[in-house]
N, CA, C and O atoms as a Tripos MOL2 file, in Angstrom:
@<TRIPOS>MOLECULE
protein
  244   243    61     0     0
PROTEIN
NO_CHARGES

@<TRIPOS>ATOM
      1 N          -6.7600   -5.0370    6.9490 N.3       1 MET1
      2 CA         -8.0630   -5.6150    6.7140 C.3       1 MET1
      3 C          -8.5070   -5.4070    5.2720 C.2       1 MET1
      4 O          -8.9580   -6.3460    4.6160 O.2       1 MET1
      5 N          -8.3810   -4.1820    4.7820 N.am      2 SER2
      6 CA         -8.8150   -3.9350    3.4110 C.3       2 SER2
      7 C          -7.9510   -4.6920    2.4130 C.2       2 SER2
      8 O          -8.4310   -5.1120    1.3600 O.2       2 SER2
      9 N          -6.6730   -4.8650    2.7470 N.am      3 GLU3
     10 CA         -5.7990   -5.6220    1.8510 C.3       3 GLU3
     11 C          -6.2800   -7.0680    1.7280 C.2       3 GLU3
     12 O          -6.2740   -7.6380    0.6370 O.2       3 GLU3
     13 N          -6.6900   -7.6480    2.8330 N.am      4 ALA4
     14 CA         -7.1940   -9.0220    2.8150 C.3       4 ALA4
     15 C          -8.4540   -9.1270    1.9610 C.2       4 ALA4
     16 O          -8.6400  -10.1040    1.2350 O.2       4 ALA4
     17 N          -9.3070   -8.1270    2.0510 N.am      5 LEU5
     18 CA        -10.5380   -8.1380    1.2470 C.3       5 LEU5
     19 C         -10.2310   -7.9840   -0.2380 C.2       5 LEU5
     20 O         -10.8530   -8.6380   -1.0760 O.2       5 LEU5
     21 N          -9.2730   -7.1210   -0.5620 N.am      6 PHE6
     22 CA         -8.8790   -6.9830   -1.9650 C.3       6 PHE6
     23 C          -8.2920   -8.2850   -2.4970 C.2       6 PHE6
     24 O          -8.5790   -8.6890   -3.6240 O.2       6 PHE6
     25 N          -7.4720   -8.9370   -1.6850 N.am      7 LEU7
     26 CA         -6.8910  -10.2150   -2.1180 C.3       7 LEU7
     27 C          -7.9800  -11.2650   -2.3430 C.2       7 LEU7
     28 O          -7.9290  -12.0320   -3.3040 O.2       7 LEU7
     29 N          -8.9480  -11.2870   -1.4570 N.am      8 GLN8
     30 CA        -10.0560  -12.2290   -1.6070 C.3       8 GLN8
     31 C         -10.8690  -11.8990   -2.8560 C.2       8 GLN8
     32 O         -11.2390  -12.7980   -3.6110 O.2       8 GLN8
     33 N         -11.1450  -10.6320   -3.0720 N.am      9 ALA9
     34 CA        -11.8950  -10.2140   -4.2560 C.3       9 ALA9
     35 C         -11.1270  -10.5430   -5.5340 C.2       9 ALA9
     36 O         -11.7180  -10.9660   -6.5270 O.2       9 ALA9
     37 N          -9.8170  -10.3490   -5.5060 N.am     10 LEU10
     38 CA         -8.9940  -10.6520   -6.6760 C.3      10 LEU10
     39 C          -9.0490  -12.1340   -6.9970 C.2      10 LEU10
     40 O          -9.1870  -12.5200   -8.1580 O.2      10 LEU10
     41 N          -8.9410  -12.9560   -5.9760 N.am     11 GLU11
     42 CA         -8.9970  -14.4060   -6.1850 C.3      11 GLU11
     43 C         -10.3430  -14.8240   -6.7790 C.2      11 GLU11
     44 O         -10.3950  -15.6420   -7.6970 O.2      11 GLU11
     45 N         -11.4150  -14.2660   -6.2560 N.am     12 ILE12
     46 CA        -12.7500  -14.5980   -6.7630 C.3      12 ILE12
     47 C         -12.9010  -14.1440   -8.2070 C.2      12 ILE12
     48 O         -13.3890  -14.8940   -9.0520 O.2      12 ILE12
     49 N         -12.4830  -12.9200   -8.4870 N.am     13 CYS13
     50 CA        -12.6010  -12.3950   -9.8600 C.3      13 CYS13
     51 C         -11.7910  -13.2340  -10.8430 C.2      13 CYS13
     52 O         -12.2480  -13.5130  -11.9510 O.2      13 CYS13
     53 N         -10.6000  -13.6320  -10.4400 N.am     14 GLN14
     54 CA         -9.7780  -14.4520  -11.3290 C.3      14 GLN14
     55 C         -10.4550  -15.7870  -11.6130 C.2      14 GLN14
     56 O         -10.4040  -16.2800  -12.7400 O.2      14 GLN14
     57 N         -11.0870  -16.3720  -10.6050 N.am     15 GLN15
     58 CA        -11.7590  -17.6550  -10.7970 C.3      15 GLN15
     59 C         -13.0190  -17.5160  -11.6400 C.2      15 GLN15
     60 O         -13.3020  -18.3590  -12.4920 O.2      15 GLN15
     61 N         -13.7700  -16.4550  -11.4000 N.am     16 VAL16
     62 CA        -15.0610  -16.2860  -12.0670 C.3      16 VAL16
     63 C         -14.9060  -15.6930  -13.4650 C.2      16 VAL16
     64 O         -15.5020  -16.1870  -14.4220 O.2      16 VAL16
     65 N         -14.1070  -14.6350  -13.5820 N.am     17 PHE17
     66 CA        -14.0170  -13.8940  -14.8310 C.3      17 PHE17
     67 C         -12.7660  -14.2020  -15.6510 C.2      17 PHE17
     68 O         -12.7680  -14.0490  -16.8730 O.2      17 PHE17
     69 N         -11.7020  -14.6350  -14.9790 N.am     18 GLY18
     70 CA        -10.4190  -14.8080  -15.6450 C.3      18 GLY18
     71 C          -9.5240  -13.6160  -15.3780 C.2      18 GLY18
     72 O          -9.9860  -12.5740  -14.9120 O.2      18 GLY18
     73 N          -8.2500  -13.7690  -15.6710 N.am     19 VAL19
     74 CA         -7.2660  -12.7420  -15.3060 C.3      19 VAL19
     75 C          -7.3160  -11.4960  -16.1800 C.2      19 VAL19
     76 O          -6.8490  -10.4370  -15.7600 O.2      19 VAL19
     77 N          -7.8680  -11.5960  -17.3800 N.am     20 ASN20
     78 CA         -7.8650  -10.4470  -18.2940 C.3      20 ASN20
     79 C          -9.1860   -9.6940  -18.3260 C.2      20 ASN20
     80 O          -9.3500   -8.7700  -19.1230 O.2      20 ASN20
     81 N         -10.1150  -10.0690  -17.4840 N.am     21 HIS21
     82 CA        -11.4170   -9.3980  -17.4470 C.3      21 HIS21
     83 C         -11.2680   -8.0150  -16.8130 C.2      21 HIS21
     84 O         -10.4720   -7.8460  -15.8900 O.2      21 HIS21
     85 N         -12.0230   -7.0230  -17.2940 N.am     22 PRO22
     86 CA        -11.9140   -5.6570  -16.7370 C.3      22 PRO22
     87 C         -12.1560   -5.5890  -15.2230 C.2      22 PRO22
     88 O         -11.4930   -4.8160  -14.5300 O.2      22 PRO22
     89 N         -13.0860   -6.3790  -14.7080 N.am     23 ASN23
     90 CA        -13.3280   -6.3650  -13.2540 C.3      23 ASN23
     91 C         -12.1130   -6.8750  -12.4910 C.2      23 ASN23
     92 O         -11.7390   -6.3170  -11.4600 O.2      23 ASN23
     93 N         -11.5070   -7.9250  -12.9960 N.am     24 THR24
     94 CA        -10.3170   -8.4840  -12.3490 C.3      24 THR24
     95 C          -9.1780   -7.4760  -12.3890 C.2      24 THR24
     96 O          -8.4780   -7.2750  -11.3970 O.2      24 THR24
     97 N          -9.0030   -6.8550  -13.5280 N.am     25 ILE25
     98 CA         -7.9410   -5.8500  -13.6760 C.3      25 ILE25
     99 C          -8.1810   -4.6760  -12.7340 C.2      25 ILE25
    100 O          -7.2360   -4.1570  -12.1410 O.2      25 ILE25
    101 N          -9.4330   -4.2530  -12.5910 N.am     26 SER26
    102 CA         -9.7750   -3.1460  -11.7010 C.3      26 SER26
    103 C          -9.4520   -3.4790  -10.2500 C.2      26 SER26
    104 O          -8.8790   -2.6570   -9.5360 O.2      26 SER26
    105 N          -9.8140   -4.6760   -9.8140 N.am     27 VAL27
    106 CA         -9.5200   -5.0850   -8.4390 C.3      27 VAL27
    107 C          -8.0090   -5.1510   -8.2220 C.2      27 VAL27
    108 O          -7.5090   -4.7400   -7.1750 O.2      27 VAL27
    109 N          -7.2880   -5.6690   -9.2110 N.am     28 LYS28
    110 CA         -5.8300   -5.7570   -9.1010 C.3      28 LYS28
    111 C          -5.2090   -4.3650   -9.0040 C.2      28 LYS28
    112 O          -4.2900   -4.1500   -8.2140 O.2      28 LYS28
    113 N          -5.7000   -3.4320   -9.7920 N.am     29 GLN29
    114 CA         -5.1850   -2.0620   -9.7450 C.3      29 GLN29
    115 C          -5.4950   -1.4090   -8.3950 C.2      29 GLN29
    116 O          -4.6680   -0.6780   -7.8490 O.2      29 GLN29
    117 N          -6.6850   -1.6770   -7.8650 N.am     30 ASN30
    118 CA         -7.0380   -1.1290   -6.5500 C.3      30 ASN30
    119 C          -6.1160   -1.6760   -5.4660 C.2      30 ASN30
    120 O          -5.7060   -0.9430   -4.5660 O.2      30 ASN30
    121 N          -5.7960   -2.9470   -5.5530 N.am     31 LEU31
    122 CA         -4.8640   -3.5600   -4.6030 C.3      31 LEU31
    123 C          -3.4800   -2.9260   -4.7270 C.2      31 LEU31
    124 O          -2.8380   -2.6210   -3.7220 O.2      31 LEU31
    125 N          -3.0310   -2.7320   -5.9490 N.am     32 GLU32
    126 CA         -1.7300   -2.0970   -6.1770 C.3      32 GLU32
    127 C          -1.7160   -0.6650   -5.6440 C.2      32 GLU32
    128 O          -0.7180   -0.2220   -5.0770 O.2      32 GLU32
    129 N          -2.8310    0.0620   -5.8280 N.am     33 ASN33
    130 CA         -2.9290    1.4300   -5.3030 C.3      33 ASN33
    131 C          -2.8620    1.4360   -3.7780 C.2      33 ASN33
    132 O          -2.2150    2.2960   -3.1810 O.2      33 ASN33
    133 N          -3.5260    0.4840   -3.1640 N.am     34 LEU34
    134 CA         -3.4930    0.3780   -1.7070 C.3      34 LEU34
    135 C          -2.0690    0.1220   -1.2270 C.2      34 LEU34
    136 O          -1.6100    0.7480   -0.2710 O.2      34 LEU34
    137 N          -1.3730   -0.7930   -1.8860 N.am     35 GLU35
    138 CA          0.0030   -1.1050   -1.5110 C.3      35 GLU35
    139 C           0.9110    0.1100   -1.6990 C.2      35 GLU35
    140 O           1.8050    0.3500   -0.8880 O.2      35 GLU35
    141 N           0.6830    0.8680   -2.7600 N.am     36 ALA36
    142 CA          1.4820    2.0770   -3.0030 C.3      36 ALA36
    143 C           1.2200    3.1200   -1.9200 C.2      36 ALA36
    144 O           2.1480    3.7900   -1.4670 O.2      36 ALA36
    145 N          -0.0290    3.2600   -1.5060 N.am     37 GLN37
    146 CA         -0.3650    4.2130   -0.4520 C.3      37 GLN37
    147 C           0.2840    3.8060    0.8710 C.2      37 GLN37
    148 O           0.7820    4.6540    1.6120 O.2      37 GLN37
    149 N           0.2740    2.5180    1.1570 N.am     38 LYS38
    150 CA          0.9170    2.0400    2.3780 C.3      38 LYS38
    151 C           2.4140    2.3250    2.3340 C.2      38 LYS38
    152 O           3.0040    2.7290    3.3370 O.2      38 LYS38
    153 N           3.0230    2.1160    1.1800 N.am     39 SER39
    154 CA          4.4520    2.3740    1.0240 C.3      39 SER39
    155 C           4.7490    3.8610    1.2030 C.2      39 SER39
    156 O           5.7040    4.2320    1.8840 O.2      39 SER39
    157 N           3.9210    4.7130    0.5850 N.am     40 ASP40
    158 CA          4.1060    6.1590    0.7160 C.3      40 ASP40
    159 C           3.9390    6.5920    2.1690 C.2      40 ASP40
    160 O           4.6760    7.4460    2.6610 O.2      40 ASP40
    161 N           2.9730    5.9990    2.8430 N.am     41 SER41
    162 CA          2.7260    6.3370    4.2410 C.3      41 SER41
    163 C           3.9270    5.9650    5.0970 C.2      41 SER41
    164 O           4.3110    6.7140    5.9950 O.2      41 SER41
    165 N           4.5210    4.8070    4.8200 N.am     42 ARG42
    166 CA          5.7110    4.3870    5.5710 C.3      42 ARG42
    167 C           6.8720    5.3470    5.3280 C.2      42 ARG42
    168 O           7.6220    5.6680    6.2500 O.2      42 ARG42
    169 N           7.0190    5.8060    4.0790 N.am     43 LYS43
    170 CA          8.1050    6.7330    3.7550 C.3      43 LYS43
    171 C           7.9320    8.0440    4.5130 C.2      43 LYS43
    172 O           8.8970    8.5820    5.0580 O.2      43 LYS43
    173 N           6.7110    8.5540    4.5500 N.am     44 VAL44
    174 CA          6.4430    9.8060    5.2580 C.3      44 VAL44
    175 C           6.7230    9.6180    6.7430 C.2      44 VAL44
    176 O           7.3470   10.4720    7.3730 O.2      44 VAL44
    177 N           6.2640    8.5030    7.3030 N.am     45 LYS45
    178 CA          6.5010    8.2340    8.7140 C.3      45 LYS45
    179 C           7.9920    8.1400    9.0080 C.2      45 LYS45
    180 O           8.4690    8.6990    9.9960 O.2      45 LYS45
    181 N           8.7260    7.4370    8.1590 N.am     46 ASN46
    182 CA         10.1700    7.3060    8.3520 C.3      46 ASN46
    183 C          10.8610    8.6550    8.2450 C.2      46 ASN46
    184 O          11.7580    8.9610    9.0310 O.2      46 ASN46
    185 N          10.4460    9.4660    7.2710 N.am     47 ASN47
    186 CA         11.0490   10.7940    7.1180 C.3      47 ASN47
    187 C          10.7460   11.6630    8.3240 C.2      47 ASN47
    188 O          11.6010   12.4290    8.7690 O.2      47 ASN47
    189 N           9.5310   11.5530    8.8590 N.am     48 THR48
    190 CA          9.1700   12.3250   10.0430 C.3      48 THR48
    191 C          10.0060   11.8850   11.2230 C.2      48 THR48
    192 O          10.5270   12.7140   11.9690 O.2      48 THR48
    193 N          10.1360   10.5800   11.3920 N.am     49 ASN49
    194 CA         10.9480   10.0640   12.4930 C.3      49 ASN49
    195 C          12.4030   10.4700   12.3180 C.2      49 ASN49
    196 O          13.0550   10.8580   13.2870 O.2      49 ASN49
    197 N          12.9160   10.3890   11.1060 N.am     50 ASN50
    198 CA         14.2990   10.7790   10.8500 C.3      50 ASN50
    199 C          14.4950   12.2600   11.1160 C.2      50 ASN50
    200 O          15.5110   12.6650   11.6820 O.2      50 ASN50
    201 N          13.5310   13.0650   10.7120 N.am     51 SER51
    202 CA         13.6420   14.4950   10.9180 C.3      51 SER51
    203 C          13.6800   14.8010   12.4080 C.2      51 SER51
    204 O          14.5000   15.6040   12.8520 O.2      51 SER51
    205 N          12.8060   14.1750   13.1810 N.am     52 TRP52
    206 CA         12.7980   14.3660   14.6240 C.3      52 TRP52
    207 C          14.1270   13.9460   15.2290 C.2      52 TRP52
    208 O          14.6990   14.6450   16.0660 O.2      52 TRP52
    209 N          14.6050   12.7900   14.7870 N.am     53 TRP53
    210 CA         15.8580   12.2580   15.3210 C.3      53 TRP53
    211 C          17.0290   13.1830   14.9660 C.2      53 TRP53
    212 O          17.9090   13.4230   15.7930 O.2      53 TRP53
    213 N          17.0330   13.6970   13.7410 N.am     54 GLU54
    214 CA         18.1130   14.6010   13.3320 C.3      54 GLU54
    215 C          18.0750   15.8980   14.1530 C.2      54 GLU54
    216 O          19.1190   16.4450   14.5070 O.2      54 GLU54
    217 N          16.8740   16.3790   14.4480 N.am     55 LYS55
    218 CA         16.7700   17.5900   15.2820 C.3      55 LYS55
    219 C          17.2960   17.3010   16.6850 C.2      55 LYS55
    220 O          18.0190   18.1100   17.2670 O.2      55 LYS55
    221 N          16.9300   16.1570   17.2130 N.am     56 PHE56
    222 CA         17.4010   15.7710   18.5420 C.3      56 PHE56
    223 C          18.9150   15.6760   18.5790 C.2      56 PHE56
    224 O          19.5480   16.1720   19.5110 O.2      56 PHE56
    225 N          19.5000   15.0420   17.5700 N.am     57 LEU57
    226 CA         20.9490   14.9140   17.5300 C.3      57 LEU57
    227 C          21.6120   16.2650   17.3910 C.2      57 LEU57
    228 O          22.6920   16.5020   17.9330 O.2      57 LEU57
    229 N          20.9560   17.1530   16.6580 N.am     58 GLY58
    230 CA         21.4920   18.5010   16.5090 C.3      58 GLY58
    231 C          21.5650   19.2570   17.8290 C.2      58 GLY58
    232 O          22.4470   20.0940   18.0180 O.2      58 GLY58
    233 N          20.6470   18.9680   18.7380 N.am     59 LEU59
    234 CA         20.6540   19.6190   20.0450 C.3      59 LEU59
    235 C          21.8120   19.1460   20.8920 C.2      59 LEU59
    236 O          22.2550   19.8600   21.7910 O.2      59 LEU59
    237 N          22.3090   17.9540   20.6180 N.am     60 LEU60
    238 CA         23.3800   17.3920   21.4120 C.3      60 LEU60
    239 C          24.7530   17.9260   21.0060 C.2      60 LEU60
    240 O          25.7250   17.7440   21.7390 O.2      60 LEU60
    241 N          24.8420   18.5690   19.8710 N.am     61 LYS61
    242 CA         26.1450   19.0600   19.3880 C.3      61 LYS61
    243 C          26.5870   20.2760   20.1350 C.2      61 LYS61
    244 O          27.6570   20.8170   19.8580 O.2      61 LYS61
@<TRIPOS>BOND
     1     1     2 1
     2     2     3 1
     3     3     4 2
     4     3     5 am
     5     5     6 1
     6     6     7 1
     7     7     8 2
     8     7     9 am
     9     9    10 1
    10    10    11 1
    11    11    12 2
    12    11    13 am
    13    13    14 1
    14    14    15 1
    15    15    16 2
    16    15    17 am
    17    17    18 1
    18    18    19 1
    19    19    20 2
    20    19    21 am
    21    21    22 1
    22    22    23 1
    23    23    24 2
    24    23    25 am
    25    25    26 1
    26    26    27 1
    27    27    28 2
    28    27    29 am
    29    29    30 1
    30    30    31 1
    31    31    32 2
    32    31    33 am
    33    33    34 1
    34    34    35 1
    35    35    36 2
    36    35    37 am
    37    37    38 1
    38    38    39 1
    39    39    40 2
    40    39    41 am
    41    41    42 1
    42    42    43 1
    43    43    44 2
    44    43    45 am
    45    45    46 1
    46    46    47 1
    47    47    48 2
    48    47    49 am
    49    49    50 1
    50    50    51 1
    51    51    52 2
    52    51    53 am
    53    53    54 1
    54    54    55 1
    55    55    56 2
    56    55    57 am
    57    57    58 1
    58    58    59 1
    59    59    60 2
    60    59    61 am
    61    61    62 1
    62    62    63 1
    63    63    64 2
    64    63    65 am
    65    65    66 1
    66    66    67 1
    67    67    68 2
    68    67    69 am
    69    69    70 1
    70    70    71 1
    71    71    72 2
    72    71    73 am
    73    73    74 1
    74    74    75 1
    75    75    76 2
    76    75    77 am
    77    77    78 1
    78    78    79 1
    79    79    80 2
    80    79    81 am
    81    81    82 1
    82    82    83 1
    83    83    84 2
    84    83    85 am
    85    85    86 1
    86    86    87 1
    87    87    88 2
    88    87    89 am
    89    89    90 1
    90    90    91 1
    91    91    92 2
    92    91    93 am
    93    93    94 1
    94    94    95 1
    95    95    96 2
    96    95    97 am
    97    97    98 1
    98    98    99 1
    99    99   100 2
   100    99   101 am
   101   101   102 1
   102   102   103 1
   103   103   104 2
   104   103   105 am
   105   105   106 1
   106   106   107 1
   107   107   108 2
   108   107   109 am
   109   109   110 1
   110   110   111 1
   111   111   112 2
   112   111   113 am
   113   113   114 1
   114   114   115 1
   115   115   116 2
   116   115   117 am
   117   117   118 1
   118   118   119 1
   119   119   120 2
   120   119   121 am
   121   121   122 1
   122   122   123 1
   123   123   124 2
   124   123   125 am
   125   125   126 1
   126   126   127 1
   127   127   128 2
   128   127   129 am
   129   129   130 1
   130   130   131 1
   131   131   132 2
   132   131   133 am
   133   133   134 1
   134   134   135 1
   135   135   136 2
   136   135   137 am
   137   137   138 1
   138   138   139 1
   139   139   140 2
   140   139   141 am
   141   141   142 1
   142   142   143 1
   143   143   144 2
   144   143   145 am
   145   145   146 1
   146   146   147 1
   147   147   148 2
   148   147   149 am
   149   149   150 1
   150   150   151 1
   151   151   152 2
   152   151   153 am
   153   153   154 1
   154   154   155 1
   155   155   156 2
   156   155   157 am
   157   157   158 1
   158   158   159 1
   159   159   160 2
   160   159   161 am
   161   161   162 1
   162   162   163 1
   163   163   164 2
   164   163   165 am
   165   165   166 1
   166   166   167 1
   167   167   168 2
   168   167   169 am
   169   169   170 1
   170   170   171 1
   171   171   172 2
   172   171   173 am
   173   173   174 1
   174   174   175 1
   175   175   176 2
   176   175   177 am
   177   177   178 1
   178   178   179 1
   179   179   180 2
   180   179   181 am
   181   181   182 1
   182   182   183 1
   183   183   184 2
   184   183   185 am
   185   185   186 1
   186   186   187 1
   187   187   188 2
   188   187   189 am
   189   189   190 1
   190   190   191 1
   191   191   192 2
   192   191   193 am
   193   193   194 1
   194   194   195 1
   195   195   196 2
   196   195   197 am
   197   197   198 1
   198   198   199 1
   199   199   200 2
   200   199   201 am
   201   201   202 1
   202   202   203 1
   203   203   204 2
   204   203   205 am
   205   205   206 1
   206   206   207 1
   207   207   208 2
   208   207   209 am
   209   209   210 1
   210   210   211 1
   211   211   212 2
   212   211   213 am
   213   213   214 1
   214   214   215 1
   215   215   216 2
   216   215   217 am
   217   217   218 1
   218   218   219 1
   219   219   220 2
   220   219   221 am
   221   221   222 1
   222   222   223 1
   223   223   224 2
   224   223   225 am
   225   225   226 1
   226   226   227 1
   227   227   228 2
   228   227   229 am
   229   229   230 1
   230   230   231 1
   231   231   232 2
   232   231   233 am
   233   233   234 1
   234   234   235 1
   235   235   236 2
   236   235   237 am
   237   237   238 1
   238   238   239 1
   239   239   240 2
   240   239   241 am
   241   241   242 1
   242   242   243 1
   243   243   244 2
@<TRIPOS>SUBSTRUCTURE
     1 MET1         2 RESIDUE 1 A MET
     2 SER2         6 RESIDUE 1 A SER
     3 GLU3        10 RESIDUE 1 A GLU
     4 ALA4        14 RESIDUE 1 A ALA
     5 LEU5        18 RESIDUE 1 A LEU
     6 PHE6        22 RESIDUE 1 A PHE
     7 LEU7        26 RESIDUE 1 A LEU
     8 GLN8        30 RESIDUE 1 A GLN
     9 ALA9        34 RESIDUE 1 A ALA
    10 LEU10       38 RESIDUE 1 A LEU
    11 GLU11       42 RESIDUE 1 A GLU
    12 ILE12       46 RESIDUE 1 A ILE
    13 CYS13       50 RESIDUE 1 A CYS
    14 GLN14       54 RESIDUE 1 A GLN
    15 GLN15       58 RESIDUE 1 A GLN
    16 VAL16       62 RESIDUE 1 A VAL
    17 PHE17       66 RESIDUE 1 A PHE
    18 GLY18       70 RESIDUE 1 A GLY
    19 VAL19       74 RESIDUE 1 A VAL
    20 ASN20       78 RESIDUE 1 A ASN
    21 HIS21       82 RESIDUE 1 A HIS
    22 PRO22       86 RESIDUE 1 A PRO
    23 ASN23       90 RESIDUE 1 A ASN
    24 THR24       94 RESIDUE 1 A THR
    25 ILE25       98 RESIDUE 1 A ILE
    26 SER26      102 RESIDUE 1 A SER
    27 VAL27      106 RESIDUE 1 A VAL
    28 LYS28      110 RESIDUE 1 A LYS
    29 GLN29      114 RESIDUE 1 A GLN
    30 ASN30      118 RESIDUE 1 A ASN
    31 LEU31      122 RESIDUE 1 A LEU
    32 GLU32      126 RESIDUE 1 A GLU
    33 ASN33      130 RESIDUE 1 A ASN
    34 LEU34      134 RESIDUE 1 A LEU
    35 GLU35      138 RESIDUE 1 A GLU
    36 ALA36      142 RESIDUE 1 A ALA
    37 GLN37      146 RESIDUE 1 A GLN
    38 LYS38      150 RESIDUE 1 A LYS
    39 SER39      154 RESIDUE 1 A SER
    40 ASP40      158 RESIDUE 1 A ASP
    41 SER41      162 RESIDUE 1 A SER
    42 ARG42      166 RESIDUE 1 A ARG
    43 LYS43      170 RESIDUE 1 A LYS
    44 VAL44      174 RESIDUE 1 A VAL
    45 LYS45      178 RESIDUE 1 A LYS
    46 ASN46      182 RESIDUE 1 A ASN
    47 ASN47      186 RESIDUE 1 A ASN
    48 THR48      190 RESIDUE 1 A THR
    49 ASN49      194 RESIDUE 1 A ASN
    50 ASN50      198 RESIDUE 1 A ASN
    51 SER51      202 RESIDUE 1 A SER
    52 TRP52      206 RESIDUE 1 A TRP
    53 TRP53      210 RESIDUE 1 A TRP
    54 GLU54      214 RESIDUE 1 A GLU
    55 LYS55      218 RESIDUE 1 A LYS
    56 PHE56      222 RESIDUE 1 A PHE
    57 LEU57      226 RESIDUE 1 A LEU
    58 GLY58      230 RESIDUE 1 A GLY
    59 LEU59      234 RESIDUE 1 A LEU
    60 LEU60      238 RESIDUE 1 A LEU
    61 LYS61      242 RESIDUE 1 A LYS
């Protein structure tokens, strides 16, 4: 949901202010930060799942 709002805000800022305006750049950076956080969250989740799976497999040996 927040990603959709950032995308909408970015589109509006680009139309109103232009691509090089500080407000547009700020919204773009916020969107990039959100995407980076989502990516980091996925990595942590995958590592947690892998760790659990590796422990489970270790019990089977």
